[in-house]
Biopython code that builds the backbone (N, CA, C, O; Angstrom):
import numpy as np
from Bio.PDB.StructureBuilder import StructureBuilder

atoms = [
    (1, "MET", "N", (58.381, 137.434, 100.414)),
    (1, "MET", "CA", (57.587, 137.606, 99.220)),
    (1, "MET", "C", (57.761, 138.992, 98.600)),
    (1, "MET", "O", (57.692, 139.135, 97.380)),
    (2, "LYS", "N", (57.983, 140.004, 99.420)),
    (2, "LYS", "CA", (58.116, 141.316, 98.810)),
    (2, "LYS", "C", (59.497, 141.500, 98.194)),
    (2, "LYS", "O", (59.685, 142.421, 97.399)),
    (3, "TYR", "N", (60.474, 140.653, 98.537)),
    (3, "TYR", "CA", (61.811, 140.752, 97.932)),
    (3, "TYR", "C", (61.874, 140.075, 96.569)),
    (3, "TYR", "O", (62.757, 140.392, 95.771)),
    (4, "THR", "N", (60.984, 139.176, 96.292)),
    (4, "THR", "CA", (60.991, 138.511, 94.983)),
    (4, "THR", "C", (60.707, 139.496, 93.867)),
    (4, "THR", "O", (61.228, 139.356, 92.760)),
    (5, "HIS", "N", (59.885, 140.490, 94.154)),
    (5, "HIS", "CA", (59.591, 141.498, 93.144)),
    (5, "HIS", "C", (60.839, 142.324, 92.835)),
    (5, "HIS", "O", (61.077, 142.660, 91.675)),
    (6, "ILE", "N", (61.627, 142.652, 93.835)),
    (6, "ILE", "CA", (62.847, 143.436, 93.639)),
    (6, "ILE", "C", (63.902, 142.605, 92.919)),
    (6, "ILE", "O", (64.587, 143.103, 92.025)),
    (7, "ILE", "N", (64.032, 141.346, 93.307)),
    (7, "ILE", "CA", (65.040, 140.477, 92.696)),
    (7, "ILE", "C", (64.716, 140.171, 91.241)),
    (7, "ILE", "O", (65.629, 140.028, 90.427)),
    (8, "THR", "N", (63.469, 140.070, 90.904)),
    (8, "THR", "CA", (63.085, 139.753, 89.518)),
    (8, "THR", "C", (62.973, 140.996, 88.648)),
    (8, "THR", "O", (62.701, 140.886, 87.453)),
    (9, "ASN", "N", (63.174, 142.158, 89.215)),
    (9, "ASN", "CA", (63.129, 143.388, 88.436)),
    (9, "ASN", "C", (64.275, 143.360, 87.424)),
    (9, "ASN", "O", (65.415, 143.060, 87.779)),
    (10, "LYS", "N", (63.969, 143.672, 86.167)),
    (10, "LYS", "CA", (64.977, 143.575, 85.108)),
    (10, "LYS", "C", (66.112, 144.585, 85.296)),
    (10, "LYS", "O", (67.248, 144.301, 84.918)),
    (11, "TYR", "N", (65.835, 145.729, 85.858)),
    (11, "TYR", "CA", (66.876, 146.727, 86.086)),
    (11, "TYR", "C", (67.853, 146.282, 87.170)),
    (11, "TYR", "O", (69.060, 146.494, 87.052)),
    (12, "VAL", "N", (67.337, 145.678, 88.202)),
    (12, "VAL", "CA", (68.180, 145.158, 89.268)),
    (12, "VAL", "C", (69.043, 144.021, 88.733)),
    (12, "VAL", "O", (70.229, 143.931, 89.047)),
    (13, "LEU", "N", (68.434, 143.147, 87.917)),
    (13, "LEU", "CA", (69.199, 142.041, 87.337)),
    (13, "LEU", "C", (70.311, 142.551, 86.426)),
    (13, "LEU", "O", (71.431, 142.042, 86.468)),
    (14, "VAL", "N", (70.010, 143.540, 85.616)),
    (14, "VAL", "CA", (71.015, 144.109, 84.716)),
    (14, "VAL", "C", (72.124, 144.778, 85.525)),
    (14, "VAL", "O", (73.303, 144.644, 85.198)),
    (15, "LEU", "N", (71.748, 145.493, 86.573)),
    (15, "LEU", "CA", (72.740, 146.132, 87.421)),
    (15, "LEU", "C", (73.641, 145.093, 88.087)),
    (15, "LEU", "O", (74.860, 145.261, 88.105)),
    (16, "LEU", "N", (73.073, 144.040, 88.626)),
    (16, "LEU", "CA", (73.867, 142.969, 89.232)),
    (16, "LEU", "C", (74.790, 142.305, 88.207)),
    (16, "LEU", "O", (75.953, 142.027, 88.498)),
    (17, "PHE", "N", (74.266, 142.057, 87.015)),
    (17, "PHE", "CA", (75.092, 141.475, 85.951)),
    (17, "PHE", "C", (76.258, 142.398, 85.613)),
    (17, "PHE", "O", (77.394, 141.949, 85.460)),
    (18, "PHE", "N", (75.967, 143.690, 85.498)),
    (18, "PHE", "CA", (77.012, 144.665, 85.184)),
    (18, "PHE", "C", (78.092, 144.687, 86.270)),
    (18, "PHE", "O", (79.283, 144.699, 85.958)),
    (19, "ILE", "N", (77.689, 144.691, 87.517)),
    (19, "ILE", "CA", (78.647, 144.724, 88.622)),
    (19, "ILE", "C", (79.514, 143.463, 88.616)),
    (19, "ILE", "O", (80.733, 143.549, 88.767)),
    (20, "VAL", "N", (78.902, 142.316, 88.446)),
    (20, "VAL", "CA", (79.660, 141.060, 88.413)),
    (20, "VAL", "C", (80.607, 141.061, 87.225)),
    (20, "VAL", "O", (81.759, 140.644, 87.348)),
    (21, "TRP", "N", (80.137, 141.523, 86.083)),
    (21, "TRP", "CA", (80.983, 141.559, 84.886)),
    (21, "TRP", "C", (82.197, 142.473, 85.101)),
    (21, "TRP", "O", (83.323, 142.106, 84.767)),
    (22, "MET", "N", (81.961, 143.642, 85.651)),
    (22, "MET", "CA", (83.056, 144.586, 85.856)),
    (22, "MET", "C", (84.028, 144.102, 86.935)),
    (22, "MET", "O", (85.222, 144.394, 86.858)),
    (23, "MET", "N", (83.552, 143.389, 87.909)),
    (23, "MET", "CA", (84.417, 142.911, 88.995)),
    (23, "MET", "C", (85.309, 141.745, 88.556)),
    (23, "MET", "O", (86.456, 141.649, 88.993)),
    (24, "PHE", "N", (84.799, 140.867, 87.707)),
    (24, "PHE", "CA", (85.512, 139.621, 87.452)),
    (24, "PHE", "C", (85.904, 139.384, 85.997)),
    (24, "PHE", "O", (86.945, 138.775, 85.750)),
    (25, "PHE", "N", (85.133, 139.830, 85.043)),
    (25, "PHE", "CA", (85.356, 139.413, 83.657)),
    (25, "PHE", "C", (85.889, 140.493, 82.729)),
    (25, "PHE", "O", (86.385, 140.174, 81.648)),
    (26, "ASP", "N", (85.805, 141.726, 83.106)),
    (26, "ASP", "CA", (86.242, 142.804, 82.233)),
    (26, "ASP", "C", (87.770, 142.841, 82.130)),
    (26, "ASP", "O", (88.475, 142.327, 82.998)),
    (27, "GLN", "N", (88.258, 143.448, 81.073)),
    (27, "GLN", "CA", (89.708, 143.569, 80.870)),
    (27, "GLN", "C", (90.351, 144.370, 81.994)),
    (27, "GLN", "O", (91.483, 144.089, 82.387)),
    (28, "ARG", "N", (89.646, 145.353, 82.507)),
    (28, "ARG", "CA", (90.140, 146.179, 83.603)),
    (28, "ARG", "C", (89.370, 145.862, 84.881)),
    (28, "ARG", "O", (88.782, 146.747, 85.502)),
    (29, "ASP", "N", (89.383, 144.599, 85.259)),
    (29, "ASP", "CA", (88.624, 144.177, 86.436)),
    (29, "ASP", "C", (89.274, 144.675, 87.726)),
    (29, "ASP", "O", (90.385, 145.204, 87.710)),
    (30, "TYR", "N", (88.584, 144.502, 88.810)),
    (30, "TYR", "CA", (89.012, 145.014, 90.107)),
    (30, "TYR", "C", (90.366, 144.448, 90.526)),
    (30, "TYR", "O", (91.232, 145.185, 91.000)),
    (31, "PHE", "N", (90.543, 143.172, 90.356)),
    (31, "PHE", "CA", (91.768, 142.523, 90.821)),
    (31, "PHE", "C", (92.975, 142.949, 89.995)),
    (31, "PHE", "O", (94.075, 143.098, 90.526)),
    (32, "GLU", "N", (92.771, 143.141, 88.713)),
    (32, "GLU", "CA", (93.854, 143.626, 87.847)),
    (32, "GLU", "C", (94.246, 145.048, 88.253)),
    (32, "GLU", "O", (95.430, 145.381, 88.299)),
    (33, "GLN", "N", (93.258, 145.873, 88.541)),
    (33, "GLN", "CA", (93.535, 147.239, 88.978)),
    (33, "GLN", "C", (94.293, 147.252, 90.302)),
    (33, "GLN", "O", (95.197, 148.064, 90.496)),
    (34, "LYS", "N", (93.930, 146.366, 91.196)),
    (34, "LYS", "CA", (94.611, 146.271, 92.489)),
    (34, "LYS", "C", (96.073, 145.871, 92.291)),
    (34, "LYS", "O", (96.966, 146.453, 92.907)),
    (35, "ASP", "N", (96.319, 144.875, 91.430)),
    (35, "ASP", "CA", (97.690, 144.445, 91.153)),
    (35, "ASP", "C", (98.506, 145.570, 90.523)),
    (35, "ASP", "O", (99.670, 145.771, 90.867)),
    (36, "ARG", "N", (97.894, 146.289, 89.613)),
    (36, "ARG", "CA", (98.600, 147.390, 88.958)),
    (36, "ARG", "C", (98.918, 148.514, 89.935)),
    (36, "ARG", "O", (99.976, 149.138, 89.848)),
    (37, "LYS", "N", (98.002, 148.770, 90.863)),
    (37, "LYS", "CA", (98.251, 149.801, 91.863)),
    (37, "LYS", "C", (99.428, 149.412, 92.752)),
    (37, "LYS", "O", (100.272, 150.253, 93.063)),
    (38, "GLU", "N", (99.494, 148.151, 93.163)),
    (38, "GLU", "CA", (100.617, 147.682, 93.976)),
    (38, "GLU", "C", (101.931, 147.781, 93.210)),
    (38, "GLU", "O", (102.956, 148.181, 93.763)),
    (39, "GLU", "N", (101.891, 147.408, 91.923)),
    (39, "GLU", "CA", (103.093, 147.500, 91.092)),
    (39, "GLU", "C", (103.535, 148.953, 90.930)),
    (39, "GLU", "O", (104.730, 149.248, 90.946)),
    (40, "LEU", "N", (102.577, 149.852, 90.775)),
    (40, "LEU", "CA", (102.893, 151.278, 90.660)),
    (40, "LEU", "C", (103.553, 151.790, 91.930)),
    (40, "LEU", "O", (104.512, 152.559, 91.863)),
    (41, "GLU", "N", (103.049, 151.373, 93.088)),
    (41, "GLU", "CA", (103.649, 151.799, 94.350)),
    (41, "GLU", "C", (105.083, 151.290, 94.482)),
    (41, "GLU", "O", (105.957, 152.013, 94.960)),
    (42, "LYS", "N", (105.325, 150.055, 94.061)),
    (42, "LYS", "CA", (106.688, 149.512, 94.101)),
    (42, "LYS", "C", (107.608, 150.312, 93.183)),
    (42, "LYS", "O", (108.739, 150.634, 93.546)),
    (43, "MET", "N", (107.110, 150.628, 91.995)),
    (43, "MET", "CA", (107.924, 151.388, 91.046)),
    (43, "MET", "C", (108.200, 152.799, 91.547)),
    (43, "MET", "O", (109.283, 153.334, 91.311)),
    (44, "GLU", "N", (107.241, 153.409, 92.234)),
    (44, "GLU", "CA", (107.473, 154.745, 92.785)),
    (44, "GLU", "C", (108.520, 154.697, 93.884)),
    (44, "GLU", "O", (109.316, 155.628, 94.012)),
    (45, "LYS", "N", (108.539, 153.632, 94.682)),
    (45, "LYS", "CA", (109.575, 153.480, 95.706)),
    (45, "LYS", "C", (110.945, 153.308, 95.057)),
    (45, "LYS", "O", (111.932, 153.881, 95.519)),
    (46, "LYS", "N", (111.002, 152.509, 93.975)),
    (46, "LYS", "CA", (112.265, 152.337, 93.252)),
    (46, "LYS", "C", (112.720, 153.661, 92.660)),
    (46, "LYS", "O", (113.905, 153.991, 92.696)),
    (47, "LYS", "N", (111.782, 154.411, 92.120)),
    (47, "LYS", "CA", (112.121, 155.705, 91.530)),
    (47, "LYS", "C", (112.721, 156.630, 92.580)),
    (47, "LYS", "O", (113.727, 157.293, 92.326)),
    (48, "ALA", "N", (112.109, 156.678, 93.753)),
    (48, "ALA", "CA", (112.624, 157.525, 94.832)),
    (48, "ALA", "C", (114.024, 157.067, 95.235)),
    (48, "ALA", "O", (114.903, 157.894, 95.480)),
    (49, "TYR", "N", (114.231, 155.757, 95.305)),
    (49, "TYR", "CA", (115.562, 155.231, 95.655)),
    (49, "TYR", "C", (116.597, 155.659, 94.610)),
    (49, "TYR", "O", (117.675, 156.144, 94.955)),
    (50, "TYR", "N", (116.261, 155.476, 93.343)),
    (50, "TYR", "CA", (117.219, 155.813, 92.295)),
    (50, "TYR", "C", (117.473, 157.313, 92.220)),
    (50, "TYR", "O", (118.592, 157.733, 91.927)),
    (51, "LEU", "N", (116.456, 158.126, 92.480)),
    (51, "LEU", "CA", (116.682, 159.569, 92.497)),
    (51, "LEU", "C", (117.619, 159.962, 93.636)),
    (51, "LEU", "O", (118.462, 160.844, 93.471)),
    (52, "SER", "N", (117.476, 159.312, 94.787)),
    (52, "SER", "CA", (118.398, 159.617, 95.889)),
    (52, "SER", "C", (119.816, 159.144, 95.555)),
    (52, "SER", "O", (120.790, 159.811, 95.904)),
    (53, "GLU", "N", (119.935, 158.000, 94.885)),
    (53, "GLU", "CA", (121.255, 157.525, 94.471)),
    (53, "GLU", "C", (121.888, 158.466, 93.450)),
    (53, "GLU", "O", (123.098, 158.689, 93.474)),
    (54, "ILE", "N", (121.077, 159.012, 92.561)),
    (54, "ILE", "CA", (121.591, 159.968, 91.576)),
    (54, "ILE", "C", (122.122, 161.205, 92.289)),
    (54, "ILE", "O", (123.180, 161.723, 91.930)),
    (55, "GLU", "N", (121.396, 161.680, 93.298)),
    (55, "GLU", "CA", (121.853, 162.844, 94.056)),
    (55, "GLU", "C", (123.163, 162.557, 94.777)),
    (55, "GLU", "O", (124.055, 163.405, 94.801)),
    (56, "LYS", "N", (123.287, 161.363, 95.367)),
    (56, "LYS", "CA", (124.541, 160.995, 96.036)),
    (56, "LYS", "C", (125.689, 160.951, 95.038)),
    (56, "LYS", "O", (126.790, 161.420, 95.328)),
    (57, "THR", "N", (125.430, 160.387, 93.864)),
    (57, "THR", "CA", (126.468, 160.278, 92.841)),
    (57, "THR", "C", (126.876, 161.652, 92.322)),
    (57, "THR", "O", (128.058, 161.907, 92.092)),
    (58, "LYS", "N", (125.893, 162.540, 92.138)),
    (58, "LYS", "CA", (126.218, 163.900, 91.696)),
    (58, "LYS", "C", (127.079, 164.614, 92.730)),
    (58, "LYS", "O", (128.019, 165.328, 92.381)),
    (59, "LYS", "N", (126.750, 164.414, 94.010)),
    (59, "LYS", "CA", (127.536, 165.031, 95.077)),
    (59, "LYS", "C", (128.960, 164.479, 95.072)),
    (59, "LYS", "O", (129.925, 165.230, 95.217)),
    (60, "ALA", "N", (129.083, 163.156, 94.903)),
    (60, "ALA", "CA", (130.411, 162.542, 94.871)),
    (60, "ALA", "C", (131.199, 163.041, 93.654)),
    (60, "ALA", "O", (132.400, 163.290, 93.752)),
    (61, "LEU", "N", (130.530, 163.185, 92.523)),
    (61, "LEU", "CA", (131.195, 163.682, 91.315)),
    (61, "LEU", "C", (131.674, 165.118, 91.523)),
    (61, "LEU", "O", (132.790, 165.469, 91.139)),
    (62, "GLY", "N", (130.831, 165.937, 92.128)),
    (62, "GLY", "CA", (131.238, 167.314, 92.416)),
    (62, "GLY", "C", (132.437, 167.342, 93.342)),
    (62, "GLY", "O", (133.341, 168.159, 93.165)),
    (63, "ASP", "N", (132.455, 166.452, 94.335)),
    (63, "ASP", "CA", (133.599, 166.344, 95.246)),
    (63, "ASP", "C", (134.856, 165.937, 94.493)),
    (63, "ASP", "O", (135.932, 166.485, 94.732)),
    (64, "LEU", "N", (134.724, 164.975, 93.582)),
    (64, "LEU", "CA", (135.883, 164.514, 92.815)),
    (64, "LEU", "C", (136.425, 165.610, 91.908)),
    (64, "LEU", "O", (137.636, 165.718, 91.716)),
    (65, "GLU", "N", (135.538, 166.419, 91.354)),
    (65, "GLU", "CA", (135.980, 167.476, 90.450)),
    (65, "GLU", "C", (136.646, 168.637, 91.193)),
    (65, "GLU", "O", (137.535, 169.289, 90.647)),
    (66, "LYS", "N", (136.224, 168.899, 92.433)),
    (66, "LYS", "CA", (136.719, 170.070, 93.153)),
    (66, "LYS", "C", (137.852, 169.782, 94.118)),
    (66, "LYS", "O", (138.659, 170.670, 94.395)),
    (67, "ASN", "N", (137.935, 168.577, 94.634)),
    (67, "ASN", "CA", (138.900, 168.274, 95.687)),
    (67, "ASN", "C", (139.916, 167.246, 95.198)),
    (67, "ASN", "O", (139.555, 166.086, 95.003)),
    (68, "PRO", "N", (141.178, 167.636, 94.992)),
    (68, "PRO", "CA", (142.184, 166.692, 94.506)),
    (68, "PRO", "C", (142.463, 165.553, 95.492)),
    (68, "PRO", "O", (142.802, 164.449, 95.066)),
    (69, "ALA", "N", (142.329, 165.794, 96.776)),
    (69, "ALA", "CA", (142.567, 164.737, 97.765)),
    (69, "ALA", "C", (141.504, 163.644, 97.636)),
    (69, "ALA", "O", (141.810, 162.459, 97.766)),
    (70, "THR", "N", (140.273, 164.040, 97.384)),
    (70, "THR", "CA", (139.198, 163.065, 97.194)),
    (70, "THR", "C", (139.427, 162.272, 95.917)),
    (70, "THR", "O", (139.197, 161.064, 95.881)),
    (71, "LEU", "N", (139.880, 162.951, 94.873)),
    (71, "LEU", "CA", (140.177, 162.275, 93.612)),
    (71, "LEU", "C", (141.288, 161.244, 93.805)),
    (71, "LEU", "O", (141.198, 160.127, 93.294)),
    (72, "GLU", "N", (142.322, 161.615, 94.535)),
    (72, "GLU", "CA", (143.424, 160.680, 94.790)),
    (72, "GLU", "C", (142.932, 159.487, 95.608)),
    (72, "GLU", "O", (143.277, 158.346, 95.304)),
    (73, "LYS", "N", (142.140, 159.738, 96.630)),
    (73, "LYS", "CA", (141.601, 158.652, 97.461)),
    (73, "LYS", "C", (140.761, 157.706, 96.612)),
    (73, "LYS", "O", (140.882, 156.487, 96.737)),
    (74, "TYR", "N", (139.910, 158.259, 95.751)),
    (74, "TYR", "CA", (139.055, 157.438, 94.877)),
    (74, "TYR", "C", (139.906, 156.578, 93.942)),
    (74, "TYR", "O", (139.632, 155.391, 93.767)),
    (75, "ALA", "N", (140.946, 157.180, 93.337)),
    (75, "ALA", "CA", (141.809, 156.443, 92.412)),
    (75, "ALA", "C", (142.559, 155.326, 93.134)),
    (75, "ALA", "O", (142.710, 154.230, 92.594)),
    (76, "ARG", "N", (143.022, 155.594, 94.335)),
    (76, "ARG", "CA", (143.746, 154.571, 95.100)),
    (76, "ARG", "C", (142.831, 153.416, 95.495)),
    (76, "ARG", "O", (143.228, 152.254, 95.414)),
    (77, "GLU", "N", (141.601, 153.731, 95.924)),
    (77, "GLU", "CA", (140.692, 152.677, 96.388)),
    (77, "GLU", "C", (140.103, 151.870, 95.240)),
    (77, "GLU", "O", (140.010, 150.645, 95.320)),
    (78, "ARG", "N", (139.716, 152.539, 94.199)),
    (78, "ARG", "CA", (138.998, 151.852, 93.113)),
    (78, "ARG", "C", (139.915, 151.225, 92.077)),
    (78, "ARG", "O", (139.651, 150.123, 91.596)),
    (79, "PHE", "N", (140.979, 151.913, 91.736)),
    (79, "PHE", "CA", (141.826, 151.471, 90.632)),
    (79, "PHE", "C", (143.216, 151.039, 91.082)),
    (79, "PHE", "O", (144.087, 150.783, 90.251)),
    (80, "LEU", "N", (143.424, 150.956, 92.383)),
    (80, "LEU", "CA", (144.688, 150.500, 92.962)),
    (80, "LEU", "C", (145.890, 151.270, 92.426)),
    (80, "LEU", "O", (146.955, 150.695, 92.204)),
    (81, "MET", "N", (145.716, 152.565, 92.220)),
    (81, "MET", "CA", (146.831, 153.402, 91.772)),
    (81, "MET", "C", (147.738, 153.693, 92.961)),
    (81, "MET", "O", (147.302, 153.686, 94.112)),
    (82, "LYS", "N", (149.001, 153.946, 92.659)),
    (82, "LYS", "CA", (149.961, 154.187, 93.736)),
    (82, "LYS", "C", (150.961, 155.238, 93.297)),
    (82, "LYS", "O", (151.097, 155.552, 92.114)),
    (83, "LYS", "N", (151.651, 155.766, 94.284)),
    (83, "LYS", "CA", (152.721, 156.719, 94.008)),
    (83, "LYS", "C", (153.998, 155.941, 93.737)),
    (83, "LYS", "O", (154.088, 154.755, 94.054)),
    (84, "ASP", "N", (154.992, 156.613, 93.146)),
    (84, "ASP", "CA", (156.282, 155.968, 92.872)),
    (84, "ASP", "C", (156.931, 155.541, 94.183)),
    (84, "ASP", "O", (156.938, 156.289, 95.161)),
    (85, "GLY", "N", (157.468, 154.339, 94.186)),
    (85, "GLY", "CA", (158.169, 153.821, 95.353)),
    (85, "GLY", "C", (157.234, 153.355, 96.455)),
    (85, "GLY", "O", (157.673, 153.141, 97.585)),
    (86, "GLU", "N", (155.989, 153.197, 96.154)),
    (86, "GLU", "CA", (155.014, 152.791, 97.166)),
    (86, "GLU", "C", (154.525, 151.380, 96.841)),
    (86, "GLU", "O", (154.326, 151.056, 95.670)),
    (87, "ASP", "N", (154.332, 150.554, 97.835)),
    (87, "ASP", "CA", (153.814, 149.205, 97.638)),
    (87, "ASP", "C", (152.381, 149.138, 98.132)),
    (87, "ASP", "O", (152.005, 149.797, 99.101)),
    (88, "ILE", "N", (151.587, 148.323, 97.440)),
    (88, "ILE", "CA", (150.182, 148.154, 97.824)),
    (88, "ILE", "C", (149.968, 146.718, 98.257)),
    (88, "ILE", "O", (150.360, 145.783, 97.559)),
    (89, "PHE", "N", (149.355, 146.549, 99.393)),
    (89, "PHE", "CA", (148.993, 145.229, 99.887)),
    (89, "PHE", "C", (147.462, 145.148, 99.941)),
    (89, "PHE", "O", (146.810, 145.975, 100.579)),
    (90, "ILE", "N", (146.909, 144.158, 99.275)),
    (90, "ILE", "CA", (145.460, 143.980, 99.257)),
    (90, "ILE", "C", (145.109, 142.901, 100.267)),
    (90, "ILE", "O", (145.576, 141.765, 100.176)),
    (91, "ILE", "N", (144.280, 143.275, 101.227)),
    (91, "ILE", "CA", (143.857, 142.332, 102.259)),
    (91, "ILE", "C", (142.373, 142.067, 102.060)),
    (91, "ILE", "O", (141.558, 142.987, 102.118)),
    (92, "GLU", "N", (142.029, 140.819, 101.827)),
    (92, "GLU", "CA", (140.633, 140.460, 101.621)),
    (92, "GLU", "C", (140.075, 139.852, 102.894)),
    (92, "GLU", "O", (140.784, 139.162, 103.627)),
    (93, "ASP", "N", (138.832, 140.105, 103.147)),
    (93, "ASP", "CA", (138.149, 139.569, 104.319)),
    (93, "ASP", "C", (137.704, 138.141, 103.992)),
    (93, "ASP", "O", (136.821, 137.941, 103.157)),
    (94, "SER", "N", (138.308, 137.161, 104.643)),
    (94, "SER", "CA", (138.004, 135.764, 104.336)),
    (94, "SER", "C", (136.693, 135.307, 104.989)),
    (94, "SER", "O", (136.177, 134.244, 104.644)),
    (95, "THR", "N", (136.153, 136.084, 105.915)),
    (95, "THR", "CA", (134.903, 135.702, 106.555)),
    (95, "THR", "C", (133.692, 136.100, 105.721)),
    (95, "THR", "O", (132.593, 135.590, 105.938)),
    (96, "ARG", "N", (133.884, 136.992, 104.787)),
    (96, "ARG", "CA", (132.785, 137.415, 103.923)),
    (96, "ARG", "C", (132.475, 136.341, 102.905)),
    (96, "ARG", "O", (133.383, 135.689, 102.390)),
    (97, "GLU", "N", (131.187, 136.150, 102.608)),
    (97, "GLU", "CA", (130.795, 135.152, 101.610)),
    (97, "GLU", "C", (131.123, 135.659, 100.213)),
    (97, "GLU", "O", (131.131, 136.862, 99.953)),
    (98, "VAL", "N", (131.390, 134.721, 99.331)),
    (98, "VAL", "CA", (131.703, 135.073, 97.945)),
    (98, "VAL", "C", (130.408, 135.469, 97.250)),
    (98, "VAL", "O", (129.433, 134.717, 97.276)),
    (99, "GLN", "N", (130.393, 136.654, 96.625)),
    (99, "GLN", "CA", (129.214, 137.120, 95.912)),
    (99, "GLN", "C", (129.311, 136.690, 94.471)),
    (99, "GLN", "O", (130.363, 136.788, 93.840)),
    (100, "GLN", "N", (128.208, 136.217, 93.968)),
    (100, "GLN", "CA", (128.189, 135.778, 92.553)),
    (100, "GLN", "C", (127.192, 136.573, 91.785)),
    (100, "GLN", "O", (127.025, 136.359, 90.584)),
]
sb = StructureBuilder()
sb.init_structure("model")
sb.init_model(0)
sb.init_chain("A")
sb.init_seg("    ")
for serial, (resi, resn, name, xyz) in enumerate(atoms, 1):
    if name == "N":
        sb.init_residue(resn, " ", resi, " ")
    sb.init_atom(name, np.array(xyz, "f"), 0.0, 1.0, " ", f" {name:<3s}", serial, name[0])
structure = sb.get_structure()
């Protein structure tokens, strides 16, 4: 009986309505915020990955610019360049699955 007075209090009812509204019906409800936070964490992980890849690429570029042997190795592997009088044989791994 003493809880009926608290439950019927207009301020308590308004507060409960406000909490329910903010949790479920508002544009920025709790569940939407949770989803956005998870998406933000995924994007921050991707950002860290791409920043590390950029650093690796910058290091490789610096190596290519400074070391002629590295440049020659890169050209031979990537673009199948060869020296005069040299033959190139391409061996493919038949056990690897075809990537599409």
